[in-house]
N, C-alpha and C positions, 0 to 999 in steps of 0.2 A: 844377566837378565834373560838369557835364552834358556829355556827348559832343556835339561840334558837329554830327555827322551825324544825331543823333536828333531826331525831332519832339517838341516839348514836350508834357508832360501837360496843359498848359492850352490845347491847340490847339482850334480852332473846332469840331471834331467832338465835343468833350466839353461844349461850352457848354450845350446843352439839358438834358443830364443834371445838370449842376451847378446850373442854375437851378431845375429841378424839385425837386431835393433841398433847396435853400435855401428854397423856398416851403413845403414840407412841414415843415421844421424851424421856420421862423418861426411858422407857424400853431400848431404844438404847443407851442412855447415861450411864445407869448403866452397861450394858454389856461391853461397851468400857472401862469404869473406872475399872471394875474387871480385865480386861486383862492387865492392866499396872503394871509395876514394881514400887516399892516405889519411886525410883528416878524420874520416869516418872510422877507419881501422883503429886509429889512436883511441877512440872512445869505445869501440865495440870489443876490442881484443885486450884481455888482461893476461897477466902472467899465469904460469902453470899452477894448478892447485897445490903442487908440492912446495911452492914458495910461501913463506909466512905471510907476506903482505897480501898476496892474492887470496890465501886461505881465509884471512880475516874478512876480506870483502865478500868472498863467496858465501860465508856463513850468515851474512846479513840478508834476510829475506823479509818481505812485507806483503800485506794484503790491503793496506790502506792506500789512498791515492797520493802517495809520496814518490819521490824519485827512487826507482828500484835499481838504478845503475845500469849503464850500457847505452846503446843507441836506440833512441825512441823510434817507433814506427813512423810517426809524423815527420821525422827528419830524414826519411829515406825516399828515394824515387819510387814510382809505382812498380818498376821491375824489381827493385831491391825489396820492396814490401812483399811481393809475391814469393821471392826466394826466402825471406825471413819466415813467412807463414808456412812454407814447405818444411823448414827446419822444425817449427813448432809442431806441425802435423806428424813429423817422423818420430816424435816422442810420445804420441798419443794414439789410441785406437780411433777409428772413424767416428764413433759415438763420442769419445772424449774430445776430439778436435771440434766437432759440431757444438758441443757444450761450451768449450772455451771461446769459440768464435761468437757464439750467441751472447755470452757474458760480456765480451768486449763491446758488442753493439748495444747492450743495455745502458751504457753510459749516455747515449742520446736520450733514452727514455727517462733516466734518472735526472738528467738536466732539466727536463720539462717538469717532472714531479716536484723538483725543488724550486720551481719558478724561475729558472735560468739565473739564479742569484749566487750560487756558491762559487767562490773563486779560488780558494786555496793558494792565493798568492800568485796566480797566473791569469792570463787573459781568459781562459775557459776552464772552469773548475772541473767539469766532467767532460773528458776528452777521449774518444775511442782511439786516438792516435798516440796517447801516452801509455804505451806498453813498451817496455824496454827489453832488448835482447843483448846478451853479453856472453862471449866465449872466454873460458879460462884455459889458456894453452891452445895450440892449434889442432884442428881436427886431424886425427891420424897419429898424434903424439902418443907415446906409451900411456900417458895419463893426461886427460883433458876433461873439461866439463862445460856445460852451458846452462844458462838461466834465462827464463822468460817470465816477466811479471809486470803487473800494473794493478789497478784497483780490482780486487777480488780474484786475481789470478797470480799464482806463483808456481812455476814448474822448475824443478831442479834435477839435473841429470849428470851422472858421473860415469866416465868410461875409463877403464883400466885394462891394458893388455888386450884391446879389441873386444871388450865385453862391457855392457852396461851393468854396473855394479850397484847403482842406486837411482831410483826415480822419485825419491821423497826428500824433503817435504813436498806434497802436492796439494795445493789449496785451490778451491773453486768456490766462489760465492755468487750471490745473485741479489741485486737490489734494483727494482722490486723483485721479490721472489715469485710473484704472480702478476702478470700484466693482462688486462682485458684487451682482446683483439676483436675484430669484427666477426662475430659468430663463434669465437673460440677464446682460449686463454693461452698465455705463454708461461710455462713453469719449468725452467731449466733443471732445477734440482728436485722436482716433484717425486721422482722415483726414490731418491734417497730418503725423503721424508715419509712417503707412503709405506715403503717396505719396512722401515723401522717401527712405524706406528702399528703396522699389522702384527709384527712380532710382539711388541709391547702389549697390545690388546689381547693376545692369545695367552698371556701368562696367568696362571692360577694365583690365588691369594698368597700362598707361601712363596712362590717364585717372584711375585711382584714385590713383596717385602725385601727380598734379596736384591732385586734390580733397582729399586728406587733409591736414588741418591738424595733427592730433596723434593719437597712438594712444590717448590717454585723453580723456575728455570734460571740458571745463571745467564748473564746478558751477553756472553761471548764464549768462544772456545776457550778452554782453560790453558792449553799449552801455549797459546799466543804465537808469537813469531820467534820464540827462543830457538837457538841453533840446536840445542839438545834438551831432551825431556828428562826430568829427574823426579824422584819421589818427593812429594810435598809441594810441588809447583801449584800455585794458585793463579787465578785469572789475572792476566796482565791488564792494566787500565789503558784507556785510549791514548793517554799522553806518552806512553812508552812504545807505541806501535808505529812510530814514524822514524825517518832518517834524521834524528835530532829534533830538538824542541824548536818551535817557531819563535823567531826573534820579534816578529810583528805581534804586539799584545792583542790586537783584535783577533787574529787567527788562533793564537794561543787560547783566547777566551772561547772561541768556537769549539775547540777540542775539549776544553774543560766542561763546556755546557753539554756536549754530546755524552761525555762520560757521566756527568751528574744525572742527566735524564735517564740514561741506561741503568744506573744504579738505583735511582728512585723507582724505576719501573720494576726491577727485580725485587726490591726490598731487601737486598742482601747486606749483611753485616760481615765483619771479619770472620765471625764464627760460621756463618753460612758458607763463605768462600772456603774455609777450611774443610767443611763437610764434603765439598765436591772436588777437593784437590786431587791431582794425579797421585796415584799410589802404586807402589810395587811391593807385593803382588796387587793385582787390580781389585777394585771394588766391583760389586755387581753380581749378577747371576752367571755362573759358569755354564758353558755349553753342556758339560757332563750332567747338569741337573735339568736339562731340557728334553722334551719329547722329540720323537723322530721328525715330526712336521716342523717343530720349532727350530731344530738343527738345520733343516733344509732352508727355512726362512733366514737363519743367520748366515748360512753360506751364500745365499742370494744377496744379502745385504753387503757382505764382504766383497763379492764380485762386482758390485756397483762402484766400488772404490778402486779396487785393483784393476778393474776393467778399463780404467783410464789409460793404462799402459798400452803400448802397441799390442796388436791382437795375439801374436804368438806368446809374448811375455805375459799378457793377461791370462791366457789359457793355462800357462804354467803356474801362475799364482793360484788360479782356481783349483787346479789339480792338487796343489799343496794342501789346501784346506779340505780336500776329500779324505785325507788321512784322519781317521777318527781320533787318534791320540793328539794330533795337532789341534783339531777343533776343540777338544776337551779343555785346552788351556786358554781358550778365548772367553772373555766375559762381556756381558751386555748390561748397560746401566742407563737409567733415564732420570731426568729431572723436569718438573713442570707437568702441564696437562697433556693428556693423550687425545684431547679433542682437537679436530682440525681447526686451524685458524687461531689457536691459542699458543702463547709462548711455551716453547719446549726446548730441551737439550738432550742429546744422547751420546753415549760413548761405547765404542767397541775396542777392547784392549786385550792383547795377548803378548807373548814374548817378542814377537817380531812385528807387531801391528798396534797402532794407536789411531783410531778413527774418532773424530768429533764432529758433531753437527749441532748448530743452534739456529733457531728461527724465533727471535724475540723482539728485535728492534723494529721500529716503524709499524707498530701494532701487529707484530708477528708476520711481517711481509718483507723481511730482510734476512737472508739466510747465509750462513757460513758453513763450509765443510772442509775438512782437512784429512788427508791420509798420510800417516807418518810411520817410520820404522824406528823405534827407540834404540835399536842396536846399530842400524846402518843408515840413518839419515845422513845425507851428503856423502855417503860412502866413507864415513869417518873410520869405521872398523877396518875396511880394506886398505885405506891409505895409511893407517897406523901400522898395519902389518908390513906394508911396502917400505915405510920408513925404517922399521926395525930391521928388516932384511938388509937394507942399504947400509945401515950403520955397522954391520958385521963384515 
């Protein structure tokens, strides 16, 4: 899936940034692990990513309010919570961490929006303490990983030989996407939406025909929470985005109803879903068919996603897309309206990147965004090479 002409994201120019990020993560993870009681360690620490059982668990990721696996923030002491959040911050830029922390706090607002009624089979349906942290292998091991996730957050990091080799999938959502404050508004993902709309609105008629996937927006990101992305993938339905199906028929009915309302809102049929399916090569408008200003806008949009990574690593990602031949392979596509406040979806896709954004549900006030690497999500390419060398 990687274009032969493109320099790899693992090139030597990125090595210092990958090593610095790994060092920070290892220090923060070790401090958190030391603070835990034995019974907490049993929940927080899983086997190495190189073991089949751990790998199967590590590849399970979610953005729904289901059990993400690991030790929940609410089940930690205040001191442990601080150390946990230091680990989370070590895997993000300052802006990325602020966004993630803000999304966690939105659970309190969403609880009020929903009339304090949603339960999801627990005492509090929307709980800012229900974000889970889990280590796979011990920090400092030749190969280890960590995951942090809860409703609308999933961060996945893999470290091999003292270098961060993968920071994806990286999911950040917001519900509500916009909240009215006293004299202001809170919009955690506004930059992602505004920048993409600016690019879409700049396209000429011929460019727009290439970029347009569908006149209506699909109701969720198309790649869903699949561990790997493949040609022909269509949108996953709500029932498949949880850690198993609900045994309680009432809760199962709630999920079915959410999915039904989302599908009714989009008006999508199987044929429509096929039209917006993931494809390799990508659908949409290639950057090589964009003008100079549009290419600048596309780079800016890419940087808003790769900028979630620690600053040095984010700078290295940004530099990668300064290479003209690299940017040429990136495609931009859109579905739905370009009017603010109307349901829409967009995708940015290239050999080493898949970005999706949708804001469709709750009257276009519930946004999802994901940054993925179809080649190296979860570091699977690097781990496969590691296993192959070990076998010889």
